[in-house]
N, C-alpha and C positions, 0 to 999 in steps of 0.2 A: 520535413519528414512528411508520412502522410500515414494514412488506416494501416494500411500491411504493414510498414516498419515497426510503428509502434506495437503493432499486435508480434511482430517476431519477439521484440524487447521484452514485454511484458510475458511472454509464454517461457522466454528466457529464465524467469526467476525460481522455475519447477524445475528446472533441468539441471542447472549449471550454477553455481557463486560467478563461477570464471566467466559463463558466457555472459551471465547479465553485467559482470562488470568492463565485458569491451566494447559494450556502449557505451562509455562516456569517455570522456578527453581525459588528458592528460592533467589538464589545471579544468579541474570542476569545481562545484560548489554545488551539496547534498543535505537538504534539509528535508527531513519527514518529522514534524509538528505529532502529533498523538505516540509516537515513539521514543522522542526527544532523542533525536539521531543527528547530528551534526557534524558534518564529514567534508573536510577542503583538500584537494592534493595528496589524499590518501589512501589509494587505489588498497591495500590492506586491508584497511578497517572496513573500506566501502563493501569487501567484498567479507570481511565478516559481519556484516549486519544483513548480507545477503544469506548467509548458508541456511540459517533455518526456514527459506523457502524452500530450498530444492533438497532438503531435507527425505528421503524414501522411506523411511523405515519409522512403520507405524506405531512402533513399541519407545521407541526414542523420547515424547513427550514432548519434539519439536514441533508436530503434527504434517500434515498431508497440505498442500496450498495451491489453489489454484486460481489464475489468473485468467482474467477476459478488457479485452477493450470493448467500452459500451460505445463511444463515439469520442473523433479526434476532430479540434475546432482549431484548426492552423494553420500554417504551411512549414515551407522548408527551415525556415528562421527561427520557428516560436511555436509554440502548441498548448492549448488544452487538452488532457486525457483522461476521459471519464471512465472510471473502472470497475468491476465487481472484482469481490475477494472474495473465495472459499475455502474454509480448513475443516479437517477431520484430525481426529486421533488427538489433539493436545492437550498435553496434562494442563497447564495454566495458562492463561491468557494474560497478560498486565501483571502478574501475580495474582491472579484473581482463578479458582480451581473451574479446572469444566467438569461438571460434574456427568458421569454416564456418557462419556464420549460422543457429548451431543456436536450437529454439526454449528460451526459458525459463520456466518454468512453477513455481510456487509457490501458497503462500497464507498468510492473514495475521487478524488481525484488531484492530476498531480498536473503540475507546468511545466514545461521544460523549454528552456534556451537552447537552442545548434549553435553551435561549431564545426564546421568541415565535416557534416555529419554526425557529429558526438556529441552527445549531451554535455554542456558546460554548465549549466543551472538547474536544478530541481527542486521543486519544493512541491511536498506533499501533505493532502488532509484526507482522514476517511473519518467516515461513522463511527466513533466507538459507544457513542451511548445507547444505537439498537444492540452492539455487542456487548455490552453488560447485561440488557435486558434478557437477550438472548442466554446467556445464564443465570437466570435465575435472579436480578438483584433487583430490588425494587428503583427504577428511574421514573422520575413525574414528567412528563412533559409537557410544561404547563402552555396552552396557548395563548394567550393573555389577547392578543390579537382577535381574539374572534368575540370577544366579551364586548359590545356593542357601549358597556361603561367605563372603557379604557378610555384615558387618553380626555375624558368631557372635564 
């Protein structure tokens, strides 16, 4: 695959869950660790997992989502996709209330293995610590490695 292909794939999430699912092989293994979604060979379940991202109704509470590809590192067989994600009009995120209709922005990465031009394996990880901070919750990220006394 290439940057053009994975950009079409990631943009499909905002348009239609069915379109997004069409990029996956019949026998696939999907894992989104932050969302605790682990789906294997069940396109109906994958479609349900993708439905909120295609929402176009700001009043639904599911949010309006935008994805973009920042970089593709790979080839036609496998690749790492660095992506950005933005959501507005979310009622909650990970069960936490989103106050004042604030915008949520983060980035992440997903690893694809392709078979016959389709996604056969996907592993997703995204930065949720900064999302929780954006929601106004106190999260301290200790940079212990910057302390010269650490590890002596």
